C-alpha positions in Angstrom: -23.6 -40.7 59.2 -20.4 -41.9 61.2 -20.3 -39.1 63.7 -20.6 -35.8 61.6 -18.9 -37.5 58.8 -20.9 -37.5 55.8 -20.0 -40.9 53.7 -20.0 -40.6 49.7 -19.8 -43.7 47.9 -18.3 -43.3 44.1 -18.8 -45.0 41.4 -15.9 -44.7 38.9 -14.5 -47.7 37.0 -12.0 -45.1 35.4 -10.2 -44.6 38.5 -6.2 -43.9 38.9 -4.0 -45.7 37.9 -6.8 -46.1 34.7 -5.7 -43.4 32.2 -9.1 -42.9 30.1 -10.6 -39.9 29.1 -12.7 -38.8 32.4 -9.9 -40.1 34.9 -9.1 -37.0 36.5 -12.7 -35.5 36.5 -13.3 -38.8 38.6 -10.1 -38.0 40.8 -10.9 -34.6 41.3 -14.4 -35.5 42.6 -12.8 -38.0 45.1 -10.3 -35.4 46.6 -12.6 -32.8 46.5 -15.0 -34.5 48.7 -12.3 -36.1 50.8 -11.1 -32.1 51.5 -14.7 -31.4 52.5 -14.0 -33.8 55.2 -16.2 -36.3 53.9 -15.2 -40.4 54.4 -15.0 -41.4 50.3 -15.1 -45.0 49.1 -13.9 -45.8 45.7 -15.3 -48.7 43.6 -13.4 -48.8 40.8 -11.9 -51.5 38.6 -9.6 -53.4 39.4 -5.6 -53.0 37.7 -5.4 -56.0 35.6 -8.2 -54.9 33.8 -6.5 -51.6 33.0 -3.4 -53.6 31.9 -5.1 -55.7 29.5 -7.3 -53.0 28.2 -4.8 -49.9 28.0 -1.7 -51.9 28.1 -0.5 -49.6 30.9 -1.3 -48.0 33.8 -0.8 -44.2 35.4 1.3 -44.9 38.5 2.3 -41.3 38.6 -1.7 -40.4 38.5 -2.7 -42.5 41.4 0.3 -40.8 43.8 -1.7 -37.8 43.6 -5.1 -39.6 45.3 -6.2 -38.2 49.1 -4.7 -40.6 51.3 -7.9 -40.4 53.0 -9.4 -42.5 50.3 -10.6 -45.9 50.5 -10.5 -48.1 46.9 -12.0 -50.6 46.4 -11.1 -53.1 43.4 -13.9 -54.4 41.7 -12.7 -57.8 38.9 -14.7 -56.6 35.9 -15.6 -59.5 33.2 -14.1 -59.0 30.1 -14.5 -61.7 28.1 -17.2 -60.2 25.8 -14.2 -57.8 25.1 -11.7 -60.5 24.3 -11.0 -60.9 20.1 -7.5 -63.3 20.6 -8.6 -67.0 20.7 -6.2 -67.4 22.6 -7.2 -65.1 25.7 -10.8 -66.6 25.4 -12.4 -69.3 27.1 -13.3 -72.4 25.7 -16.9 -71.7 25.3 -16.2 -68.1 24.0 -13.6 -69.6 21.2 -15.8 -72.9 20.5 -19.2 -71.5 20.1 -19.0 -67.7 19.4 -22.3 -66.9 18.1 -24.1 -68.8 21.1 -21.8 -67.4 23.4 -22.3 -63.9 21.8 -26.3 -64.3 21.6 -26.1 -65.4 25.2 -23.8 -62.1 26.4 -26.8 -60.2 23.8 -29.8 -61.4 26.1 -28.0 -60.8 29.2 -27.7 -57.3 28.7 -30.7 -56.4 27.5 -32.3 -58.1 30.6 -30.0 -56.1 32.9 -28.9 -52.9 31.2 -28.6 -51.8 27.3 -24.7 -51.2 27.6 -21.4 -53.3 27.0 -20.7 -53.3 30.6 -24.0 -54.5 32.3 -22.0 -57.3 33.6 -21.0 -54.7 36.4 -23.9 -53.7 38.1 -24.5 -56.6 39.9 -21.2 -57.1 41.1 -21.1 -53.1 42.0 -24.6 -53.9 43.9 -22.6 -56.0 46.0 -19.5 -54.4 46.4 -21.8 -51.5 47.7 -23.8 -53.4 50.3 -21.2 -54.9 51.3 -19.7 -51.5 52.0 -23.1 -50.3 53.5 -23.2 -53.2 55.9 -19.7 -52.0 57.3 -19.9 -48.1 56.8 -23.5 -46.3 56.1 -23.6 -44.5 52.6 -25.6 -41.4 53.0 -24.7 -40.3 48.8 -24.1 -42.2 45.7 -22.2 -40.5 43.1 -21.6 -42.1 39.5 -19.4 -41.0 36.5 -19.4 -42.3 33.2 -18.9 -43.9 31.2 -19.2 -47.1 31.3 -22.8 -45.7 31.6 -23.9 -48.8 33.5 -22.5 -47.2 36.5 -25.8 -45.2 36.4 -27.6 -48.0 36.1 -25.6 -49.2 39.5 -26.0 -45.6 40.9 -30.4 -46.2 40.2 -30.4 -49.5 41.8 -28.4 -48.6 45.2 -30.5 -45.4 45.3 -33.6 -47.4 45.3 -31.3 -50.5 47.4 -29.9 -48.1 50.1 -32.7 -45.6 50.1 -30.2 -42.7 49.3 -29.9 -40.3 46.9 -27.8 -40.4 44.0 -26.1 -38.1 41.9 -24.7 -38.8 38.0 -22.3 -37.0 36.4 -21.4 -37.4 32.7 -18.3 -36.6 31.9 -19.3 -37.8 28.6 -23.0 -38.0 27.2 -24.4 -41.2 26.3 -27.9 -41.0 24.0 -26.3 -38.1 22.2 -23.5 -38.4 20.0 -21.6 -34.9 20.4 -19.7 -35.6 17.2 -22.8 -36.0 15.4 -24.8 -33.8 17.6 -27.5 -36.5 17.2 -29.4 -38.8 18.9 -26.6 -42.1 19.7 -29.6 -44.5 19.3 -32.3 -45.6 16.9 -35.3 -44.6 17.8 -37.1 -46.8 20.9 -33.7 -47.9 22.2 -33.8 -48.8 25.6 -31.1 -47.0 26.7 -33.5 -43.8 25.7 -36.0 -45.1 28.3 -33.6 -46.0 30.8 -31.9 -42.5 30.8 -35.2 -40.7 31.7 -35.6 -43.1 34.5 -32.1 -42.5 35.7 -32.3 -39.0 35.7 -35.6 -38.5 36.4 -35.0 -39.9 39.8 -31.7 -38.4 40.4 -31.4 -36.0 43.3 -28.9 -34.1 41.2 -27.5 -34.7 36.9 -24.2 -33.1 36.3 -22.3 -31.9 32.8 -18.8 -30.4 31.5 -20.7 -27.5 29.8 -23.7 -25.4 29.3 -24.8 -26.6 25.5 -24.7 -29.8 27.4 -26.7 -28.7 30.0 -29.2 -27.0 27.9 -29.7 -30.1 26.1 -30.2 -32.4 29.4 -33.0 -29.8 30.2 -34.7 -29.6 27.3 -34.8 -33.8 27.0 -35.6 -33.9 30.5 -37.8 -31.3 32.2 -39.3 -32.8 35.1 -35.5 -33.4 36.0 -34.2 -29.8 35.1 -34.2 -27.7 37.7 -31.9 -30.4 39.1 -29.4 -30.2 36.2 -26.0 -28.4 37.0 -23.1 -27.7 34.8 -19.2 -28.5 36.4 -16.7 -27.6 34.1 -13.2 -29.6 33.8 -10.8 -28.0 35.9 -6.8 -27.5 36.6 -5.0 -29.5 38.8 -2.6 -27.0 40.2 0.4 -29.7 41.1 0.0 -30.0 37.2 1.6 -26.5 36.2 2.5 -25.8 39.8 6.7 -25.2 38.3 6.3 -24.1 35.0 8.9 -21.6 33.6 8.8 -19.0 30.9 11.9 -18.1 29.5 11.4 -16.4 25.7 12.9 -18.5 22.8 16.1 -16.5 21.5 15.7 -15.0 18.2 16.8 -16.7 15.3 16.4 -20.3 17.1 13.5 -22.3 16.0 10.2 -22.0 17.9 8.9 -25.5 19.6 4.9 -25.8 19.3 3.3 -29.1 20.9 0.5 -30.8 21.8 0.2 -32.8 25.1 -2.6 -35.1 25.7 -4.0 -38.2 24.8 -4.0 -38.6 20.9 -7.3 -39.3 20.1 -8.3 -41.3 16.4 -10.9 -38.3 16.4 -9.0 -34.8 16.4 -8.1 -33.1 13.0 -4.9 -34.9 12.4 -4.5 -34.3 9.1 -6.7 -30.9 9.2 -3.5 -29.9 11.5 -0.6 -31.3 9.8 -1.7 -29.5 6.2 -1.7 -26.5 7.8 2.0 -27.3 9.9 3.0 -28.1 6.5 2.4 -24.5 5.0 2.5 -22.6 8.1 6.4 -24.0 8.1 7.5 -22.4 4.7 6.3 -19.0 6.4 9.8 -17.2 8.2 8.0 -17.0 11.4 8.1 -21.2 11.7 11.4 -21.8 9.9 13.0 -24.6 10.8 10.4 -24.7 14.0 9.2 -28.3 15.5 6.3 -30.0 16.5 6.0 -32.8 19.1 3.5 -34.5 20.5 3.4 -35.7 23.8 1.0 -38.2 25.4 -0.7 -41.3 24.9 -2.0 -42.7 21.3 -5.6 -43.3 22.4 -7.2 -45.3 25.0 -6.9 -49.3 24.1 -3.8 -50.9 23.0 -5.8 -52.1 19.4 -6.2 -47.8 18.2 -1.9 -47.4 19.0 -1.0 -47.9 15.5 -3.4 -46.2 13.1 -3.0 -43.2 15.2 1.3 -43.5 15.3 0.6 -43.9 11.3 -1.0 -40.6 11.1 1.2 -38.9 13.1 4.3 -40.2 11.8 3.2 -39.5 8.1 7.0 -37.9 7.3 5.8 -34.4 7.6 8.6 -32.2 8.3 9.5 -30.7 12.1 6.6 -32.9 13.1 8.0 -35.3 16.3 5.8 -38.3 18.6 7.6 -38.1 21.5 5.4 -40.3 24.0 3.7 -40.1 27.2 4.7 -38.2 29.9 4.7 -38.5 33.7 2.5 -36.1 35.4 5.9 -35.0 37.6 7.1 -34.6 34.3 4.8 -32.2 32.8 5.6 -28.6 34.1 9.0 -29.2 32.4 7.5 -30.0 29.5 5.4 -27.4 29.0 8.1 -25.2 29.8 10.3 -26.4 26.9 7.5 -25.7 24.5 7.0 -21.9 22.8 3.5 -22.5 22.1 0.5 -24.7 22.6 -1.9 -26.4 20.0 -5.2 -27.7 21.2 -6.6 -30.2 18.5 -10.4 -30.9 19.2 -13.4 -32.4 17.1 -15.8 -29.4 16.6 -19.1 -29.9 18.1 -20.1 -27.4 20.2 -21.0 -30.0 23.1 -17.2 -30.8 23.2 -14.8 -29.6 25.9 -11.1 -29.8 26.0 -10.2 -31.4 29.2 -6.2 -30.0 28.8 -7.7 -26.3 28.2 -7.1 -25.0 31.8 -3.8 -27.0 31.9 -2.8 -25.1 28.4 -4.2 -22.1 29.7 -2.3 -22.5 33.0 0.9 -22.9 31.0 1.3 -19.6 29.8 1.5 -19.8 26.1 0.0 -18.5 22.9 -2.7 -21.5 22.1 -3.5 -22.4 18.9 -7.2 -23.5 19.1 -8.0 -26.4 15.6 -11.3 -26.6 16.2 -14.3 -24.7 14.4 -15.4 -21.5 17.2 -18.7 -23.8 17.8 -16.8 -25.7 20.3 -17.2 -24.4 23.7 -13.9 -24.6 24.5 -13.6 -21.1 22.2 -15.8 -19.8 25.1 -13.6 -21.1 28.1 -10.7 -19.5 25.9 -12.4 -15.9 25.2 -10.9 -14.1 27.5 -7.3 -15.1 27.0 -5.2 -12.8 25.7 -3.1 -15.2 23.6 -5.3 -17.2 22.2 -5.4 -18.0 18.2 -8.5 -20.2 17.1 -9.1 -21.4 13.5 -11.7 -19.7 11.5 -12.3 -23.6 10.2 -10.6 -26.2 10.6 -9.0 -26.4 7.1 -5.3 -26.0 6.2 -5.4 -22.2 5.3 -6.8 -21.1 8.8 -4.5 -23.5 10.8 -1.5 -22.1 8.6 -2.5 -18.3 9.4 -3.3 -19.2 13.1 -0.1 -20.8 13.8 1.7 -18.1 12.0 0.4 -15.2 14.1 0.8 -17.6 17.7 4.5 -17.8 16.5 4.8 -14.4 16.1 3.0 -13.7 19.5 5.7 -16.4 21.3 8.3 -13.5 19.8 6.8 -10.9 21.5 5.3 -12.6 24.9 6.3 -10.8 27.7 6.8 -12.2 31.5 4.1 -10.1 32.5 2.2 -12.0 29.5 2.5 -15.2 31.0 1.7 -14.1 34.7 -1.9 -12.7 33.4 -1.8 -16.1 31.4 -1.5 -18.3 34.6 -3.5 -15.9 37.2 -6.8 -16.6 34.8 -6.5 -20.5 35.1 -5.7 -20.3 38.7 -9.9 -19.2 38.6 -10.6 -22.5 37.4 -9.0 -25.2 39.7 -11.4 -28.7 40.1 -11.8 -27.4 43.7 -13.9 -24.3 42.6 -15.1 -25.5 39.8 -16.5 -28.3 41.9 -17.5 -26.4 45.2 -20.9 -25.5 43.9 -22.2 -28.7 43.4 -20.2 -29.9 46.7 -22.5 -27.3 48.8 -25.5 -28.9 47.5 -24.1 -32.8 47.5 -23.6 -31.5 51.6 -26.8 -29.7 52.3 -28.2 -32.7 50.6 -27.1 -35.4 53.1 -27.4 -33.3 56.4 -30.7 -32.3 55.8 
């Protein structure tokens, strides 16, 4: 350590200004360690990579990074991701089978994931960082999961402990709740090696925590759960004003519109609900990016813009405008896959908005437990049109009755789930581990 300040090296390819699924969690870990007084260095993907892959970056989110954090951008190889002949290398374009075969061989030798080529780059950059400022602990988030492989190698190379934080599981498919790979796939042996040698393995909810404990009993006592949290600044300026009687209600979804959401079931339920008096002339606005990559936008847009009355896609919202967006809505629809291993990244933002929330997912989804004591939660009994209609009608009636006291009670509940509060116990363990 330099003086008394621990130095944490965070492997976070999806660090802002990226807009991947785990970006808020990665940013929050870095900010949390910085607020604890740690020196924090992040290895992140270069900005051009995210412009090429996602078509857009989020500079507003980038401004929320603690200024004490040092970011080292790594130029991520992307030739293997290119599908357009005009952007391919000469060898890839002219000898595609040979090029793909050589890439597959290299991936098998380095790490069984498409991003395996970042491992030697991360090792080189981490070694350079360590040479200038001794690293005390390596903290890796995923995906991509090659970052866990890099953390494992760095643990041996630098002789430092490492922690792996699973925003998404790797060898478990959370949608099917089965293994993500066929038997004997090298991902299984790699994950076992990584977790059994990690100082801690962190994941986002208790069902996943239990899955890791059962799958890797040698590391069971080192598995921790850190649920996703609330970034207070996002919803600090949300206001409440009950919609005047006779004025149509405004429902909304705020967040990335992913392809695995139950969009059709929700829209069918919306069409039924809008025939009810409580939702007469009501509107449903979707705010957010369409998927994580440019090639997913068209199919998702087509699903949203299928001609259902009252439904509109409004595009992404810059972070400083989120409070105003929530303030203009009367209720929020939370569309999620129904697996028990899935947790809503926006759950606490929705909670802090202080509105009725319609949970469009099976009750077994872990988010139902998160909202169990939330007074204005209206979950569906099953993901079908009739259940969605019933939940929407109940939420609409709650909108007309909602009081300022209920609004404040909902927000107060959310404030018990900030990122810092969620991360503090593991932060304490990390600090004790380093100082020991």
